[in-house]
N, C-alpha and C positions, 0 to 999 in steps of 0.2 A: 504494500500500500504506500502511496506517495506520502512523504513527510509534510508537504505543503509548507516549506520554510517561509518564515515571516518577512524576509527583506532581501533587497538586492545586495549581492556580495560586493559590488563595485562602489555604489554611491550610498548604500544604507537605506534607500527608500523603502517604506513599508509596503508590503505586498500581501494584503489579506487574502484568505482562501478564495474569495469570489473575484479577485482581480483578473481582468482580461489582459493586463499588462505584464504578467509574470512569464518569464521564459526559463526553461530548464534543459539540461542535457540528460543523457541516459543515467548519469550518476546523481541526478537531482541538484546539481549546482544551480543556484537560482539567481536570476538577474532581471532587472526591469527592461521593458521594451527599448527605451532610448539607449541604455548601456549596451544591451545585446546587439542592437542594430548599428548604432553609430560608433561606439567605442570598440566593441568586440567583433563587429562585422559577422555576426552569426556563429561564431566559433568560441567554445568554452575555453578560457585561459588555463583551466586546471587539467583537462583531459584531452582537449582538442576536438571534442565531439560537437555536433551541430546543436544549436539552441532553438528549441521549438516552443510554441505556446503551451503553457502548463494547463492541463485539464482542470476544470473547476469541480469541486466536490459539491453535490447537492446540499443545500442548507440543512435539510432534515437529517442528513447523515453526519454532520459535524459534531453533534453532542456525543455520540458513541465512538466517533473516529476523529478526534480533534487534530487540528494542525499542530505542527511543531512550534515550540516557543524559543528554540535555540537560534540565536542570531549569529550569522557568520558575516563578518565585514573584513574584506581583504582588498582594499583599493590598490595596494602595491601589485597584487597579482593581475590586475587589469591593465596596469601601465605597460607591462611587457608585450601586450598585444598591439598597442598603438604603433 
């Protein structure tokens, strides 16, 4: 099950579970749309995988399957892609 991480690893922007702006790779590294598209050019700086729109979990399923609260912020990891 997806962790639904709460923020962009590059800029720290909040990405709630219902956000259409969240992008993830196959390892669930999480980024906002602007960072994924403009800074990272669609490529995860951690694994090299493609960044795709994160699926949204239905609101009714969040109570029993909550999103992660662990924040990962690594702006230095995004700089190497530029």
